[in-house]
C-alpha positions as CSV (number, residue, x, y, z in Angstrom):
1,M,4.2,-58.8,-178.8
2,R,1.4,-58.4,-176.3
3,V,1.7,-58.3,-172.6
4,K,-1.5,-59.0,-170.7
5,T,-2.5,-59.3,-167.1
6,K,-5.2,-61.0,-165.2
7,N,-6.9,-58.9,-162.5
8,V,-4.4,-58.3,-159.7
9,Q,-5.4,-56.8,-156.4
10,L,-3.0,-56.1,-153.6
11,L,-5.1,-54.3,-151.0
12,E,-4.7,-52.5,-147.7
13,K,-7.6,-53.2,-145.3
14,Q,-8.3,-50.8,-142.5
15,D,-11.5,-50.4,-140.4
16,N,-13.2,-52.9,-142.8
17,C,-12.5,-50.6,-145.8
18,I,-10.3,-51.3,-148.8
19,H,-7.7,-48.6,-149.6
20,H,-5.9,-48.4,-152.9
21,M,-2.8,-46.4,-153.4
22,L,-2.7,-47.1,-157.1
23,E,-5.4,-48.2,-159.5
24,I,-5.0,-49.2,-163.1
25,Q,-8.0,-50.0,-165.2
26,H,-8.3,-51.2,-168.9
27,F,-4.7,-50.1,-169.5
28,K,-3.3,-50.5,-173.1
29,K,-0.1,-49.2,-174.7
30,T,0.8,-50.0,-178.3
31,Y,3.9,-49.2,-180.2
32,P,4.4,-49.0,-184.0
33,T,6.7,-52.1,-183.7
34,G,3.7,-54.1,-182.7
35,F,4.6,-54.3,-179.0
36,Q,1.5,-54.1,-176.9
37,M,0.9,-54.1,-173.2
38,E,-2.5,-54.6,-171.6
39,I,-3.6,-54.6,-168.0
40,D,-7.2,-55.3,-167.3
41,S,-7.1,-54.3,-163.6
42,L,-4.3,-53.7,-161.1
43,H,-4.7,-52.4,-157.6
44,L,-1.8,-51.8,-155.2
45,A,-1.9,-50.7,-151.6
46,K,0.5,-48.2,-150.0
47,G,4.0,-49.5,-149.4
48,I,6.8,-50.8,-151.6
49,H,6.3,-53.0,-154.7
50,L,8.8,-54.7,-156.9
51,I,8.3,-55.3,-160.7
52,K,10.5,-58.0,-162.2
53,G,11.0,-58.9,-165.8
54,E,13.6,-59.3,-168.6
55,N,14.7,-56.4,-170.8
56,G,11.9,-55.5,-173.3
57,S,9.2,-57.1,-171.2
58,G,7.3,-53.9,-170.6
59,K,8.5,-52.8,-167.2
60,S,9.7,-49.3,-168.2
61,T,6.6,-48.9,-170.4
62,L,4.4,-49.4,-167.4
63,L,6.5,-47.2,-165.1
64,K,6.6,-44.3,-167.7
65,A,2.8,-44.5,-168.1
66,I,2.2,-44.3,-164.4
67,S,4.6,-41.3,-164.1
68,G,2.7,-39.5,-166.9
69,I,5.4,-39.7,-169.5
70,H,3.8,-42.2,-171.9
71,E,0.3,-41.8,-173.4
72,F,-2.0,-44.8,-173.0
73,E,-5.5,-46.0,-173.2
74,G,-7.4,-46.7,-170.0
75,E,-7.2,-45.1,-166.5
76,I,-4.6,-44.7,-163.8
77,I,-5.6,-43.3,-160.4
78,L,-3.2,-42.5,-157.6
79,D,-4.6,-41.6,-154.1
80,G,-8.0,-40.9,-155.8
81,V,-6.5,-38.5,-158.4
82,S,-7.0,-39.5,-162.1
83,L,-4.1,-39.0,-164.5
84,K,-6.5,-38.5,-167.4
85,K,-8.9,-36.1,-165.6
86,E,-6.4,-34.2,-163.4
87,P,-3.0,-34.6,-165.1
88,I,-1.3,-31.7,-163.3
89,S,-2.4,-32.7,-159.8
90,F,-1.5,-36.3,-160.6
91,R,2.0,-35.6,-161.7
92,K,2.7,-33.6,-158.6
93,L,2.1,-36.8,-156.6
94,V,4.7,-38.9,-158.6
95,N,8.4,-38.7,-158.9
96,Y,10.3,-40.9,-161.5
97,S,13.9,-41.9,-161.8
98,E,14.9,-43.6,-165.1
99,A,17.1,-46.6,-165.4
100,E,19.5,-44.7,-167.7
101,P,18.8,-41.0,-167.1
102,L,19.6,-38.5,-169.9
103,F,19.9,-34.7,-169.2
104,P,21.1,-31.7,-171.3
105,D,24.9,-31.9,-171.2
106,F,25.4,-28.1,-170.8
107,L,23.4,-28.0,-167.5
108,S,24.8,-28.7,-164.1
109,L,23.0,-30.9,-161.5
110,D,22.4,-27.8,-159.3
111,E,20.6,-26.2,-162.2
112,L,18.5,-29.3,-162.7
113,I,17.7,-29.4,-159.0
114,A,16.6,-25.7,-159.0
115,F,14.3,-26.3,-162.0
116,V,12.7,-29.4,-160.5
117,S,12.4,-27.9,-157.1
118,K,10.2,-25.1,-158.4
119,T,7.6,-27.7,-159.3
120,N,8.1,-30.2,-156.5
121,G,8.6,-27.6,-153.7
122,A,11.9,-29.0,-152.4
123,D,13.7,-26.8,-149.9
124,D,17.4,-26.2,-149.3
125,L,17.6,-28.4,-146.3
126,Q,16.2,-31.4,-148.2
127,I,18.5,-30.8,-151.1
128,K,21.5,-30.6,-148.8
129,S,20.5,-33.8,-147.0
130,L,20.0,-35.8,-150.3
131,K,23.3,-34.7,-151.6
132,E,25.0,-35.9,-148.5
133,I,23.2,-39.3,-148.5
134,L,23.9,-40.0,-152.1
135,G,27.5,-38.8,-151.9
136,I,27.2,-36.1,-154.6
137,G,29.3,-33.4,-153.0
138,D,30.6,-30.5,-155.1
139,Y,30.1,-32.4,-158.3
140,S,26.7,-30.9,-158.6
141,N,28.3,-27.6,-159.7
142,N,29.8,-29.3,-162.8
143,A,28.2,-29.7,-166.2
144,I,26.4,-33.0,-166.8
145,S,28.8,-33.7,-169.7
146,T,31.6,-34.3,-167.2
147,Y,29.7,-36.9,-165.2
148,S,30.6,-40.6,-164.9
149,S,27.8,-43.2,-165.3
150,G,27.6,-43.5,-161.5
151,M,27.3,-39.8,-161.0
152,L,24.7,-39.5,-163.8
153,K,22.7,-42.2,-162.0
154,K,22.9,-40.3,-158.7
155,A,21.7,-37.2,-160.5
156,G,18.6,-39.1,-161.6
157,L,18.1,-40.5,-158.1
158,I,18.3,-37.1,-156.3
159,L,15.7,-35.7,-158.6
160,G,13.5,-38.6,-157.9
161,F,13.4,-37.9,-154.2
162,L,12.8,-34.1,-154.3
163,G,9.7,-32.6,-152.7
164,K,6.9,-34.6,-151.0
165,P,5.7,-37.1,-153.5
166,S,3.1,-39.8,-152.6
167,L,4.8,-42.3,-155.0
168,I,8.4,-42.6,-156.1
169,I,9.2,-44.8,-159.1
170,L,12.7,-46.1,-159.4
171,D,13.7,-48.0,-162.5
172,E,16.9,-50.1,-161.8
173,P,18.0,-47.8,-159.0
174,Y,21.1,-49.8,-158.0
175,T,22.8,-50.1,-161.3
176,T,26.1,-48.2,-161.8
177,I,26.4,-46.9,-158.3
178,D,29.0,-48.2,-155.8
179,V,28.2,-50.5,-152.8
180,G,28.4,-47.7,-150.3
181,S,25.8,-45.6,-152.3
182,Q,23.6,-48.7,-152.6
183,K,23.6,-49.1,-148.8
184,R,22.7,-45.4,-148.3
185,L,20.0,-45.5,-150.9
186,T,18.4,-48.5,-149.2
187,E,18.4,-46.6,-145.9
188,L,16.9,-43.6,-147.7
189,I,14.1,-45.7,-149.2
190,N,13.3,-47.2,-145.8
191,Q,13.2,-43.8,-144.2
192,Q,10.8,-42.5,-146.8
193,L,8.6,-45.6,-146.4
194,Q,8.3,-44.8,-142.7
195,N,7.2,-41.2,-143.7
196,G,4.3,-42.7,-145.8
197,V,5.9,-42.5,-149.2
198,S,5.2,-45.5,-151.5
199,F,7.6,-47.0,-154.0
200,L,7.6,-49.0,-157.3
201,L,11.0,-50.5,-158.0
202,T,12.5,-52.6,-160.7
203,S,15.9,-54.4,-160.6
204,H,18.0,-57.1,-162.3
205,I,20.2,-57.6,-159.2
206,A,20.0,-61.2,-158.1
207,D,19.5,-60.6,-154.4
208,F,17.4,-57.4,-154.8
209,E,14.4,-59.1,-153.3
210,E,16.2,-59.4,-150.0
211,F,16.8,-55.6,-149.8
212,F,13.2,-54.8,-148.6
213,A,10.1,-56.3,-147.1
214,Y,8.0,-55.9,-150.2
215,D,4.3,-55.6,-150.0
216,S,4.2,-57.3,-153.4
217,V,6.4,-58.7,-156.1
218,L,5.0,-58.6,-159.6
219,T,6.6,-60.3,-162.6
220,I,6.1,-59.5,-166.3
221,A,6.8,-62.8,-168.1
222,D,5.2,-65.1,-170.7
223,G,2.8,-62.4,-171.8
224,N,1.4,-61.8,-168.3
225,L,1.8,-59.6,-165.3
226,I,1.4,-61.8,-162.3
227,Q,1.5,-61.5,-158.5
228,S,4.3,-63.8,-157.4
229,H,4.6,-62.7,-153.7
230,E,2.6,-60.8,-151.2
């Protein structure tokens, strides 16, 4: 299977200059199964962007490549920093929360937070605030093996917000968490947008497009990544 795109440019114009938050050029990812995704050119401005598509369409493949997890052919540039040329600097700019996070069962969330914070530079005040917003409470002291699916999702989400990233990637952020947590997560995302953080989101929730004033909505379907809304 091959997923291709036409050139897609969603740009931010200021003082007669074009500013790109994220640039993808000549992207190609191939799996042994024959699945192949190609993006000739994609440019996104700062802000919040939604990527839609059915399971297996290539959404997670693209997000993991942007976050520096998957190897790929081509070039990805964030805020002028190349993932291929400056991988360490690039990865410090991006936080990623998986759709179905997996962590070592014997660790606690507090231990995971301490580990990630050493890299991302999160302080105690931020950690405390995120725990309150996501409703994590004292569960962070317990081993991951005791977590429900909702608590495991919250663990992935809090790690995704630690530090001061330029871009936060959230894959299916609203699945398995309760309505109250969904509302607080929406408020948290809007708060971070006001602070200049950009977002790439995916979701299968029917009314998810109404949650935010997206700068763009991209759809992976019928072998193409297309701009469906700006």
